[in-house]
C-alpha positions as CSV (number, residue, x, y, z in Angstrom):
1,X,-27.9,20.0,17.4
2,X,-24.2,20.1,16.7
3,X,-21.6,22.5,18.2
4,X,-20.6,25.8,16.7
5,X,-17.8,25.5,14.2
6,X,-16.2,28.9,15.0
7,X,-12.9,27.2,15.8
8,X,-12.5,26.4,12.1
9,X,-11.8,30.1,11.4
10,X,-8.6,30.4,9.4
11,X,-7.5,33.7,11.0
12,X,-8.0,32.6,14.6
13,X,-5.0,32.1,16.8
14,X,-4.8,30.1,20.1
15,X,-2.3,30.5,22.9
16,X,1.3,30.7,21.8
17,X,2.2,27.8,24.0
18,X,-0.8,25.6,25.2
19,X,0.3,22.7,27.3
20,X,-3.2,21.2,27.1
21,X,-2.9,20.9,23.3
22,X,0.6,19.5,23.7
23,X,-0.8,16.9,26.1
24,X,-3.5,16.1,23.5
25,X,-0.9,15.6,20.9
26,X,0.9,13.2,23.3
27,X,-1.6,10.5,22.8
28,X,-0.7,10.4,19.1
29,X,3.0,10.3,19.9
30,X,2.9,7.7,22.7
31,X,3.1,4.8,20.3
32,X,6.4,6.2,19.1
33,X,7.9,7.0,22.4
34,X,10.7,4.6,21.7
35,X,11.8,6.6,18.7
36,X,11.3,9.9,20.6
37,X,13.4,8.5,23.5
38,X,16.3,7.6,21.2
39,X,16.1,11.0,19.6
40,X,16.2,12.7,23.0
41,X,19.2,10.6,23.9
42,X,21.0,11.7,20.8
43,X,20.1,15.3,21.7
44,X,21.6,15.0,25.2
45,X,24.7,13.5,23.7
46,X,25.0,16.3,21.1
47,X,24.6,18.9,23.9
48,X,27.5,17.4,25.8
49,X,29.6,17.3,22.6
50,X,28.7,21.0,21.8
51,X,29.8,22.0,25.3
52,X,33.0,20.0,25.0
53,X,34.5,21.9,22.1
54,X,35.1,25.3,23.8
55,X,36.4,23.5,26.9
56,X,38.9,21.5,24.8
57,X,39.9,24.8,23.2
58,X,40.6,26.2,26.6
59,X,42.7,23.2,27.6
60,X,44.7,23.4,24.3
61,X,45.6,27.0,25.1
62,X,46.3,26.7,28.8
63,X,48.0,23.3,28.8
64,X,49.9,23.2,25.6
65,X,50.0,26.6,23.7
66,X,50.7,29.1,26.6
67,X,52.7,26.8,28.9
68,X,55.4,28.5,31.0
69,X,57.2,28.6,34.4
70,X,57.3,31.7,36.5
71,X,60.3,33.2,38.2
72,X,60.2,33.9,41.9
73,X,62.8,36.0,43.9
74,X,62.9,35.4,47.6
75,X,64.9,38.0,49.6
76,X,66.2,37.7,53.1
77,X,63.9,40.4,54.3
78,X,60.3,40.9,53.8
79,X,56.9,41.4,55.5
80,X,55.1,38.8,57.5
81,X,52.6,38.5,54.7
82,X,55.4,37.8,52.2
83,X,57.1,35.3,54.4
84,X,53.7,33.5,54.8
85,X,53.3,33.3,51.1
86,X,56.8,32.0,50.6
87,X,56.4,29.3,53.2
88,X,53.1,28.2,51.7
89,X,54.6,27.6,48.3
90,X,58.2,26.8,49.2
91,X,57.7,23.1,48.7
92,X,56.7,23.8,45.0
93,X,59.7,26.0,44.3
94,X,62.3,24.7,41.8
95,X,65.8,25.8,42.9
96,X,68.3,27.4,40.6
97,X,71.9,28.2,40.9
98,X,71.0,31.5,42.6
99,X,69.8,30.7,46.1
100,X,67.3,33.5,46.1
101,X,65.9,32.7,42.7
102,X,63.3,29.9,42.1
103,X,61.0,28.7,39.4
104,X,57.4,27.7,39.6
105,X,56.3,24.9,37.3
106,X,53.3,25.4,34.9
107,X,51.2,23.0,36.9
108,X,51.7,25.0,40.1
109,X,51.0,28.3,38.3
110,X,47.7,26.9,37.1
111,X,46.7,25.6,40.6
112,X,47.7,28.8,42.4
113,X,44.9,31.0,43.8
114,X,44.7,34.0,41.5
115,X,44.4,36.4,44.4
116,X,47.5,35.0,46.0
117,X,49.3,35.3,42.7
118,X,48.3,38.9,42.6
119,X,49.8,39.3,46.1
120,X,53.1,37.6,44.9
121,X,53.3,40.2,42.1
122,X,52.5,43.2,44.3
123,X,55.2,42.0,46.8
124,X,57.7,41.9,44.0
125,X,58.2,38.1,44.5
126,X,56.9,37.1,41.1
127,X,58.6,38.5,38.1
128,X,57.1,38.9,34.6
129,X,59.9,36.7,33.1
130,X,58.7,33.3,31.8
131,X,60.5,30.1,31.1
132,X,59.8,27.1,29.1
133,X,60.5,23.8,31.0
134,X,62.1,21.1,29.0
135,X,62.7,17.5,30.2
136,X,65.1,15.7,27.9
137,X,64.3,12.0,27.2
138,X,66.3,11.2,24.0
139,X,69.7,11.7,22.6
140,X,68.4,14.3,20.2
141,X,67.1,16.3,23.2
142,X,70.6,16.3,24.8
143,X,72.1,17.3,21.5
144,X,69.6,20.2,21.3
145,X,70.6,21.3,24.8
146,X,74.3,21.1,23.9
147,X,73.7,23.1,20.8
148,X,72.0,25.9,22.6
149,X,73.8,25.6,26.0
150,X,73.9,29.4,26.4
151,X,70.1,29.5,26.4
152,X,69.3,26.7,28.8
153,X,69.5,26.7,32.6
154,X,69.4,23.4,34.4
155,X,67.5,22.8,37.6
156,X,67.1,19.3,38.8
157,X,66.0,17.0,36.0
158,X,64.6,20.0,34.0
159,X,66.2,22.5,31.7
160,X,64.6,25.9,31.4
161,X,64.8,28.4,28.5
162,X,63.4,31.9,28.5
163,X,60.2,32.1,26.3
164,X,61.4,35.3,24.5
165,X,64.6,33.5,23.4
166,X,63.0,30.5,21.8
167,X,62.8,32.4,18.6
168,X,66.6,32.4,18.4
169,X,66.5,28.7,17.7
170,X,66.1,27.2,14.2
171,X,62.6,26.1,13.1
172,X,63.3,22.3,13.3
173,X,64.8,22.8,16.8
174,X,61.8,24.8,18.0
175,X,59.6,22.0,16.8
176,X,61.8,19.4,18.6
177,X,61.7,21.5,21.8
178,X,57.9,21.8,21.8
179,X,57.1,18.5,20.3
180,X,55.2,17.3,23.4
181,X,53.0,20.5,23.2
182,X,52.5,20.0,19.5
183,X,51.5,16.4,20.1
184,X,49.1,17.5,22.9
185,X,47.5,20.0,20.6
186,X,47.3,17.4,17.9
187,X,45.6,15.0,20.2
188,X,43.0,17.6,21.1
189,X,42.4,18.5,17.5
190,X,41.9,14.8,16.6
191,X,39.5,14.6,19.5
192,X,37.7,17.6,18.4
193,X,37.4,16.2,14.8
194,X,36.1,12.9,16.3
195,X,33.6,14.9,18.3
196,X,32.4,16.8,15.2
197,X,32.2,13.5,13.3
198,X,30.2,11.9,16.1
199,X,28.0,15.0,16.3
200,X,27.3,14.8,12.6
201,X,26.3,11.1,12.8
202,X,24.2,11.7,15.9
203,X,22.5,14.7,14.3
204,X,21.7,12.5,11.2
205,X,20.2,9.7,13.3
206,X,18.4,12.2,15.6
207,X,16.7,13.9,12.7
208,X,16.0,10.5,11.1
209,X,14.4,9.1,14.2
210,X,12.5,12.2,14.9
211,X,11.2,12.3,11.4
212,X,10.1,8.7,11.7
213,X,8.0,9.5,14.8
214,X,6.8,12.7,13.2
215,X,5.8,11.1,9.9
216,X,4.0,8.3,11.6
217,X,2.3,10.6,14.0
218,X,1.2,12.8,11.0
219,X,0.0,9.6,9.2
220,X,-2.0,8.5,12.2
221,X,-3.4,11.9,12.9
222,X,-4.4,12.5,9.3
223,X,-6.0,9.0,9.1
224,X,-7.9,9.6,12.4
225,X,-9.2,13.0,11.3
226,X,-10.3,11.6,7.9
227,X,-12.0,8.6,9.5
228,X,-13.7,10.9,12.0
229,X,-14.9,13.2,9.1
230,X,-16.7,10.3,7.5
231,X,-18.7,9.7,10.7
232,X,-19.9,13.3,10.8
233,X,-23.5,14.1,9.8
234,X,-24.4,15.8,6.6
235,X,-25.5,18.9,8.6
236,X,-21.8,19.4,9.6
237,X,-20.8,19.7,5.9
238,X,-23.7,22.0,5.2
239,X,-22.2,24.5,7.7
240,X,-18.5,24.0,7.0
241,X,-16.6,25.0,3.8
242,X,-14.9,21.9,2.3
243,X,-11.8,24.0,1.7
244,X,-11.3,24.4,5.4
245,X,-11.6,20.7,6.0
246,X,-9.0,20.0,3.3
247,X,-6.8,22.5,5.1
248,X,-7.2,20.6,8.4
249,X,-6.0,17.4,6.7
250,X,-3.1,19.0,4.8
251,X,-1.7,22.3,6.1
252,X,-2.7,22.1,9.7
253,X,-1.3,18.6,10.2
254,X,1.8,19.6,8.4
255,X,2.1,22.6,10.8
256,X,1.9,20.2,13.8
257,X,4.6,18.0,12.2
258,X,6.9,21.0,11.7
259,X,6.4,22.0,15.3
260,X,7.2,18.5,16.6
261,X,10.3,17.9,14.5
262,X,11.8,21.4,14.4
263,X,10.6,23.2,17.5
264,X,9.7,21.0,20.4
265,X,12.9,18.8,20.4
266,X,15.1,21.8,19.6
267,X,13.4,23.8,22.3
268,X,14.3,21.1,24.8
269,X,17.8,21.0,23.4
270,X,18.1,24.8,23.6
271,X,17.0,24.9,27.3
272,X,19.4,22.2,28.3
273,X,22.2,23.9,26.3
274,X,21.6,27.2,28.0
275,X,21.6,25.4,31.4
276,X,24.8,23.7,30.5
277,X,26.4,26.9,29.3
278,X,25.4,28.8,32.5
279,X,26.8,26.0,34.7
280,X,30.1,25.9,32.8
281,X,30.5,29.7,32.9
282,X,29.9,29.7,36.7
283,X,32.4,26.8,37.0
284,X,35.1,28.5,34.9
285,X,34.9,31.9,36.6
286,X,32.2,33.1,38.9
287,X,32.9,36.9,38.5
288,X,33.2,36.8,34.8
289,X,30.0,34.7,34.5
290,X,28.0,37.1,36.6
291,X,29.3,39.9,34.4
292,X,28.1,38.0,31.3
293,X,24.6,37.6,32.8
294,X,24.1,41.4,33.0
295,X,22.5,41.5,29.6
296,X,20.0,38.7,30.4
297,X,17.2,41.0,31.8
298,X,17.4,43.1,28.6
299,X,17.3,39.9,26.5
300,X,14.2,38.6,28.4
301,X,12.4,42.0,28.1
302,X,13.3,42.2,24.3
303,X,12.0,38.6,23.8
304,X,8.8,39.3,25.7
305,X,8.1,42.4,23.7
306,X,8.9,40.7,20.4
307,X,6.6,37.7,21.2
308,X,3.7,40.0,21.9
309,X,4.2,42.2,18.9
310,X,5.0,39.2,16.6
311,X,1.8,37.5,17.8
312,X,-0.3,40.5,16.8
313,X,1.4,40.7,13.4
314,X,1.1,37.0,12.8
315,X,-2.6,37.1,13.7
316,X,-3.2,39.9,11.2
317,X,-1.4,38.1,8.4
318,X,-3.4,34.9,8.9
319,X,-6.6,36.9,8.9
320,X,-5.6,38.6,5.6
321,X,-4.6,35.3,4.1
322,X,-7.9,33.8,5.0
323,X,-9.6,36.8,3.4
324,X,-7.6,36.4,0.2
325,X,-8.2,32.6,0.0
326,X,-11.9,33.1,0.4
327,X,-12.0,35.8,-2.2
328,X,-10.0,33.7,-4.7
329,X,-11.9,30.6,-4.1
330,X,-15.2,32.3,-4.7
331,X,-14.2,34.3,-7.7
332,X,-12.4,31.5,-9.5
333,X,-15.3,29.2,-9.0
334,X,-17.6,31.8,-10.4
335,X,-15.4,33.1,-13.2
336,X,-18.1,32.5,-15.8
337,X,-20.6,34.7,-13.9
338,X,-17.9,37.4,-13.5
339,X,-17.2,37.4,-17.2
340,X,-20.8,37.2,-18.2
341,X,-21.8,40.3,-16.2
342,X,-18.5,42.1,-17.0
343,X,-17.3,42.4,-13.4
344,X,-13.6,41.9,-14.1
345,X,-12.6,45.4,-13.3
346,X,-14.6,45.7,-10.1
347,X,-13.4,42.3,-8.8
348,X,-9.8,43.4,-9.7
349,X,-10.2,46.5,-7.6
350,X,-11.5,44.4,-4.7
351,X,-8.6,42.0,-5.0
352,X,-6.2,44.9,-5.2
353,X,-7.5,46.2,-1.8
354,X,-7.2,42.7,-0.1
355,X,-3.8,42.2,-1.6
356,X,-2.6,45.6,-0.4
357,X,-3.8,44.9,3.1
358,X,-2.0,41.6,3.0
359,X,1.2,43.4,1.8
360,X,0.9,46.0,4.6
361,X,0.5,43.3,7.2
362,X,3.6,41.5,6.0
363,X,5.5,44.8,6.2
364,X,4.5,45.3,9.8
365,X,5.7,41.8,10.6
366,X,9.0,42.4,8.7
367,X,9.6,45.6,10.7
368,X,9.3,43.7,14.0
369,X,11.7,41.0,12.9
370,X,14.0,43.7,11.4
371,X,14.2,45.3,14.8
372,X,14.5,42.1,16.9
373,X,17.1,40.2,15.0
374,X,19.7,43.0,14.8
375,X,19.0,43.9,18.5
376,X,19.9,40.4,19.5
377,X,23.1,40.7,17.4
378,X,23.9,44.0,19.2
379,X,23.3,42.5,22.6
380,X,25.5,39.5,21.6
381,X,28.3,41.8,20.4
382,X,27.9,44.0,23.5
383,X,28.2,41.0,25.8
384,X,31.3,39.8,23.9
385,X,32.8,43.3,23.9
386,X,32.2,43.5,27.7
387,X,33.9,40.1,28.1
388,X,36.9,41.1,26.0
389,X,37.3,44.4,27.9
390,X,36.9,43.0,31.4
391,X,38.2,39.5,30.8
392,X,41.2,40.8,28.8
393,X,42.1,43.0,31.8
394,X,41.9,39.9,34.0
395,X,44.2,38.0,31.6
396,X,46.7,40.8,31.7
397,X,46.5,40.8,35.5
398,X,46.8,37.0,35.3
399,X,43.6,36.7,37.3
400,X,42.3,34.3,34.7
401,X,44.0,32.4,31.9
402,X,43.6,33.2,28.2
403,X,42.0,29.8,27.7
404,X,39.2,30.7,30.1
405,X,38.5,33.9,28.2
406,X,38.4,32.2,24.8
407,X,36.1,29.5,26.3
408,X,33.8,32.3,27.7
409,X,33.6,34.0,24.3
410,X,32.7,30.7,22.6
411,X,30.0,29.9,25.2
412,X,28.5,33.4,24.9
413,X,28.2,33.0,21.1
414,X,26.5,29.6,21.7
415,X,24.2,31.2,24.3
416,X,22.8,33.8,21.9
417,X,22.2,31.3,19.0
418,X,18.8,29.9,20.4
419,X,17.6,33.5,20.9
420,X,18.4,34.3,17.3
421,X,16.4,31.3,16.3
422,X,13.5,32.4,18.4
423,X,11.7,34.3,15.7
424,X,11.5,31.4,13.3
425,X,10.5,28.9,16.1
426,X,7.9,31.3,17.5
427,X,6.1,31.5,14.1
428,X,6.1,27.7,13.7
429,X,4.9,27.3,17.3
430,X,2.2,29.9,16.9
431,X,0.9,28.4,13.6
432,X,1.0,24.9,15.1
433,X,-1.0,25.8,18.2
434,X,-3.7,27.3,16.1
435,X,-3.7,24.2,13.9
436,X,-3.8,21.9,16.9
437,X,-6.7,23.8,18.3
438,X,-8.6,23.4,15.1
439,X,-7.7,19.7,14.6
440,X,-8.7,18.7,18.2
441,X,-11.9,20.9,17.9
442,X,-12.8,18.9,14.8
443,X,-12.1,15.5,16.5
444,X,-14.3,16.6,19.4
445,X,-17.2,17.4,17.1
446,X,-20.0,15.0,17.8
447,X,-20.1,12.5,14.9
448,X,-22.7,9.9,15.8
449,X,-26.5,9.9,15.7
450,X,-28.3,11.1,18.7
451,X,-29.7,7.6,19.1
452,X,-27.3,4.6,19.1
453,X,-28.0,2.0,16.5
454,X,-28.9,-1.4,18.0
455,X,-30.5,-3.3,15.1
456,X,-28.1,-4.8,12.5
457,X,-30.6,-6.7,10.3
458,X,-29.1,-8.4,7.3
459,X,-31.9,-7.6,4.8
460,X,-34.8,-5.3,4.3
461,X,-38.3,-6.2,3.1
462,X,-39.1,-2.6,2.0
463,X,-42.1,-1.4,4.0
464,X,-41.8,2.3,5.0
465,X,-43.8,4.3,7.4
466,X,-43.6,8.1,8.0
467,X,-45.4,9.0,11.3
468,X,-46.0,12.7,12.0
469,X,-42.5,13.6,10.8
470,X,-41.4,17.2,11.3
471,X,-37.9,18.4,10.2
472,X,-35.9,21.6,10.0
473,X,-32.3,22.1,8.7
474,X,-31.5,25.0,11.0
475,X,-33.8,24.3,13.9
476,X,-36.1,27.2,13.0
477,X,-37.9,27.0,9.8
478,X,-39.8,23.7,9.4
479,X,-39.3,22.0,6.0
480,X,-41.6,19.1,6.9
481,X,-44.6,19.4,9.2
482,X,-46.3,16.3,10.6
483,X,-45.8,14.2,7.4
484,X,-47.6,10.8,7.6
485,X,-48.0,8.2,4.9
486,X,-46.9,4.6,4.3
487,X,-45.2,2.8,1.4
488,X,-45.9,-1.0,1.2
489,X,-43.3,-3.5,0.2
490,X,-42.8,-3.5,-3.5
491,X,-44.9,-0.4,-4.0
492,X,-43.9,2.5,-6.3
493,X,-44.7,5.9,-4.7
494,X,-44.1,9.2,-6.3
495,X,-43.5,12.4,-4.4
496,X,-44.6,15.6,-6.2
497,X,-45.1,19.2,-5.2
498,X,-43.8,22.7,-5.8
499,X,-40.1,23.5,-5.2
500,X,-39.4,23.6,-1.5
501,X,-42.2,21.3,-0.5
502,X,-39.8,19.0,1.2
503,X,-39.7,16.1,-1.3
504,X,-35.9,15.6,-1.3
505,X,-35.7,16.1,2.5
506,X,-37.9,13.0,2.9
507,X,-35.4,10.9,1.0
508,X,-32.4,12.4,2.9
509,X,-34.2,11.5,6.2
510,X,-34.7,8.0,4.9
511,X,-31.0,7.6,4.3
512,X,-30.3,8.8,7.9
513,X,-28.4,11.8,6.5
514,X,-30.5,13.9,8.9
515,X,-32.7,13.2,11.9
516,X,-36.3,14.5,12.3
517,X,-37.0,16.8,15.2
518,X,-40.4,15.2,15.8
519,X,-42.1,12.0,14.7
520,X,-40.6,8.7,13.6
521,X,-39.7,6.8,10.4
522,X,-40.0,3.0,10.4
523,X,-38.6,0.5,8.0
524,X,-40.1,-3.0,8.2
525,X,-41.7,-1.8,11.5
526,X,-38.4,-0.9,13.1
527,X,-37.6,2.7,14.0
528,X,-35.0,4.2,11.8
529,X,-32.9,5.2,14.8
530,X,-32.4,1.5,15.6
531,X,-31.1,0.6,12.2
532,X,-27.3,0.5,11.7
533,X,-26.5,3.1,9.1
534,X,-24.1,0.9,7.0
535,X,-26.6,-1.9,6.9
536,X,-29.4,0.4,5.9
537,X,-27.5,2.2,3.2
538,X,-26.2,-1.0,1.7
539,X,-29.8,-1.9,0.7
540,X,-31.1,1.5,-0.3
541,X,-30.2,2.8,-3.7
542,X,-30.2,6.5,-4.2
543,X,-29.9,8.5,-7.4
544,X,-29.5,12.2,-6.7
545,X,-30.5,15.0,-9.0
546,X,-26.9,16.2,-9.3
547,X,-24.8,13.0,-9.4
548,X,-21.2,13.0,-8.2
549,X,-18.5,11.0,-9.9
550,X,-15.0,10.2,-8.7
551,X,-11.9,10.7,-10.8
552,X,-11.6,7.1,-11.8
553,X,-12.8,5.1,-14.8
554,X,-16.4,4.1,-15.7
555,X,-16.2,0.6,-14.0
556,X,-14.8,2.1,-10.7
557,X,-17.5,4.7,-10.6
558,X,-20.3,2.1,-10.9
559,X,-19.1,-0.6,-8.5
560,X,-17.3,1.8,-6.1
561,X,-15.3,-1.0,-4.7
562,X,-18.3,-3.2,-3.8
563,X,-17.5,-6.6,-5.3
564,X,-15.8,-5.3,-8.4
565,X,-17.9,-7.5,-10.7
566,X,-17.3,-6.2,-14.2
567,X,-20.0,-8.4,-15.7
568,X,-22.6,-6.9,-13.3
569,X,-21.3,-3.4,-14.1
570,X,-22.0,-4.0,-17.8
571,X,-25.3,-5.5,-17.1
572,X,-26.7,-2.6,-15.1
573,X,-25.2,-0.2,-17.6
574,X,-27.3,-1.9,-20.4
575,X,-30.4,-1.8,-18.2
576,X,-30.2,2.0,-17.9
577,X,-29.1,2.5,-21.5
578,X,-25.7,3.8,-20.4
579,X,-23.9,1.0,-22.4
580,X,-24.5,2.8,-25.7
581,X,-22.6,6.0,-24.8
582,X,-19.9,4.1,-22.9
583,X,-19.1,2.0,-26.0
584,X,-18.6,5.3,-27.9
585,X,-15.9,6.5,-25.5
586,X,-12.2,6.1,-26.5
587,X,-11.5,3.4,-24.0
588,X,-15.0,2.2,-23.3
589,X,-15.5,1.1,-19.6
590,X,-11.9,2.0,-18.9
591,X,-12.3,5.6,-19.9
592,X,-11.3,8.1,-17.1
593,X,-14.2,10.4,-16.3
594,X,-12.1,13.2,-14.8
595,X,-12.6,15.0,-11.5
596,X,-16.4,15.2,-10.8
597,X,-17.1,13.5,-14.2
598,X,-16.1,16.7,-16.0
599,X,-15.5,14.8,-19.3
600,X,-19.1,13.6,-19.4
601,X,-22.3,15.4,-20.1
602,X,-24.9,16.0,-17.3
603,X,-27.1,13.3,-18.8
604,X,-24.3,10.8,-19.1
605,X,-23.3,11.4,-15.4
606,X,-26.9,10.8,-14.4
607,X,-27.0,7.5,-16.3
608,X,-23.9,6.3,-14.5
609,X,-25.4,7.3,-11.2
610,X,-28.5,5.2,-12.1
611,X,-26.2,2.2,-12.9
612,X,-24.3,2.7,-9.6
613,X,-27.5,2.6,-7.6
614,X,-28.7,-0.5,-9.4
615,X,-25.4,-2.3,-9.1
616,X,-25.9,-3.1,-5.5
617,X,-29.4,-4.6,-6.2
618,X,-31.1,-2.5,-3.5
619,X,-34.4,-3.5,-1.8
620,X,-35.5,0.2,-1.7
621,X,-34.8,2.5,-4.6
622,X,-34.8,6.3,-4.2
623,X,-34.9,8.5,-7.3
624,X,-34.6,12.3,-6.9
625,X,-35.4,13.7,-10.4
626,X,-33.3,10.9,-11.8
627,X,-34.2,11.6,-15.4
628,X,-34.0,15.4,-15.3
629,X,-30.8,15.6,-17.4
630,X,-31.5,13.0,-20.1
631,X,-33.1,13.5,-23.5
632,X,-36.6,12.3,-24.2
633,X,-35.5,9.3,-26.1
634,X,-33.1,8.1,-23.4
635,X,-35.7,8.8,-20.8
636,X,-38.2,6.7,-22.6
637,X,-35.7,3.7,-22.7
638,X,-34.9,4.2,-19.0
639,X,-38.6,4.1,-18.1
640,X,-38.9,0.9,-20.1
641,X,-36.0,-0.6,-18.2
642,X,-37.3,0.6,-14.9
643,X,-40.5,-1.4,-15.4
644,X,-38.3,-4.5,-15.0
645,X,-36.0,-3.1,-12.3
646,X,-39.0,-1.9,-10.1
647,X,-40.3,-5.4,-9.7
648,X,-39.9,-6.7,-6.1
649,X,-38.5,-3.3,-5.0
650,X,-40.0,-0.5,-3.0
651,X,-39.5,2.7,-4.9
652,X,-39.8,6.3,-3.9
653,X,-39.6,8.7,-6.9
654,X,-39.3,12.5,-6.7
655,X,-40.4,14.1,-9.9
656,X,-41.2,17.5,-11.3
657,X,-42.1,16.2,-14.8
658,X,-45.3,14.5,-14.1
659,X,-45.2,12.4,-17.3
660,X,-42.6,10.2,-15.6
661,X,-44.8,9.0,-12.8
662,X,-47.9,7.8,-14.5
663,X,-46.9,4.2,-13.7
664,X,-46.6,4.9,-9.9
665,X,-48.9,2.9,-7.7
666,X,-49.7,6.0,-5.6
667,X,-48.7,9.7,-5.7
668,X,-48.1,11.8,-2.6
669,X,-48.6,15.5,-3.1
670,X,-46.6,17.8,-0.8
671,X,-47.1,21.5,-0.3
672,X,-45.3,23.7,2.3
673,X,-44.0,20.6,4.1
674,X,-47.4,19.0,4.5
675,X,-49.2,16.0,2.8
676,X,-52.0,17.5,0.8
677,X,-53.2,14.6,-1.4
678,X,-52.5,10.8,-1.8
679,X,-53.9,8.7,-4.6
680,X,-53.2,7.4,-8.1
681,X,-52.8,9.7,-11.1
682,X,-56.4,9.1,-12.3
683,X,-57.8,9.6,-8.8
684,X,-55.9,12.9,-8.3
685,X,-56.9,14.2,-11.7
686,X,-60.5,13.6,-10.9
687,X,-60.2,15.3,-7.5
688,X,-59.1,18.5,-9.3
689,X,-57.0,19.5,-6.4
690,X,-53.4,20.6,-6.1
691,X,-52.1,17.8,-8.3
692,X,-54.6,18.6,-11.0
693,X,-53.5,22.3,-11.0
694,X,-49.8,21.2,-11.2
695,X,-50.6,19.0,-14.1
696,X,-52.5,21.7,-15.9
697,X,-49.5,24.1,-15.5
698,X,-47.2,21.7,-17.1
699,X,-49.4,20.5,-20.0
700,X,-51.8,23.3,-20.7
701,X,-49.9,24.5,-23.7
702,X,-49.6,21.0,-25.2
703,X,-53.3,20.2,-24.4
704,X,-54.8,23.4,-25.7
705,X,-52.2,25.4,-27.8
706,X,-54.8,27.6,-29.4
707,X,-56.0,28.9,-26.1
708,X,-52.4,29.6,-25.2
709,X,-52.0,31.6,-28.4
710,X,-55.1,33.6,-27.6
711,X,-53.7,34.5,-24.2
712,X,-50.5,35.6,-25.8
713,X,-52.3,37.8,-28.3
714,X,-54.5,39.2,-25.5
């Protein structure tokens, strides 16, 4: 028995973040850890570059844009506290012509403890007047000082000019005065441009390397899933819709790729970025940072609430999509039946109901996102407003610099960006987790026979023995019950009986598509379990009642990649009388048959299936109603060709039309899964048993038409 396939349900969701599934994905990513490592290195570098821009902005403001010296008045009298402050900073005072008046350089102002600066101001030692320090180094600088001698005040090597009087100078002179600051700002701007250029390049290569790893992972995962599907038993495909398996190989693997390339790496980047922002905020100003973090509990609560509601909405949408896909697949496949029985309006009403439910589910999801995204924006704006109110007051009080406040505002905006992206990333992550669960569930499905193959014989002789074989498709209702008979090498045996007697099931068991629950099947005296499946199937030709053709040309559909001998293809086509209709096709053997052979008639498809089986020159030939879709004339010529082809082959023929099996060496009659009669056509007719009754039912009208007419009149 094989496991339940409930994990294949399209509407089912797994955990939003399942580390077990992520670890399972890791084994597919491990061959590409070099590319992932390079990508992560690029991410780390980009984080550092992102964090550098606001800090450089702060430096530009504090070091070059708002640079000034402060004026200090030191009186003869003062409190002990004032005298202590004066003595602490006296070595940094720049003297002026007034013995009680000093200046503090911009560097000293920056290094001063903000609380002590506040004490200076409260004591009246530090005035509000600011001066720009100017150190002349060229003749033009001296000319500038001479030109505006009334504005400058000399102190040591420096000249000082009040900031509020710089505007009295001409534009060119103002530029000359502050050329060092302008050059400093220009250097920082160039550095920022270089950082942005480097960031662009790193981002390109990060995406490129991540896509290389993601595409190769997706290629390997899809190949492994497809390879695994080919090892699964036929019973698996009986229980699983093919559309879902196609979804596993396409949509689900694409969902995993999207999560890997656009969520996992960026989630790692966002976490590091948030950690870096928090660290820098604490470094720049502890009090202001703690104030900024007041909104974090509300953000975490909002995010938790959103994830819970979004998960419910997402689950409902997936369920409605699964319903819609199932409905559409079923109705479009059976469109002829719908039109034949005039069910268009009824099916239209049913689809309208499903479509309306899907519409309502999407509206509920949209309402959740419409609440979450603006709420994050409100919280972000609130945090920025709080910073401007409190931080602006601190700037006015000179407790912090303007550059620090500007940097805080930039970092807070960066802090909220990952939270804004949460909605999109959450959907991708949620969908990918569900896809991973289904993919790994499929890969864990048992795909081999219950008994390992140990015999890899190179050729068959063709002797077949069925020994008390019992079989059921679902483990409940027996299709075959203690079936026993033998087929000698080179013998032609026909299987006949009413519909549901188990004839086709015997052929499927012989091909190892299924395994019997009881009994054994032997080929050349070796149990079927011990035969290697590929070796066995390479020497058994099987023509099914409903042949399947691939969307290639005639030649490709006959050789199926085995040898590609075109001469052999034409030979077997002539043997089964397929050559005549092939020659009438527009391109002969190169004609494309279309998907499933849709461009050919049912009889033509069956002839090609016959040629395909004979192409590999099998030792055992299985025919399941192989001539059911051909006309009587073609059937006659096929039967003539089969007389030659059946030589030196063991043949099992399932037939409902009993005229096609007169040439069989023996006929096995099945009824309700049991063997009822075995013998030649003549022997079974003489026994007047089940075979005789079947024969009478088929040929009574042709044998005695007058009696049939009398029955109709009566």
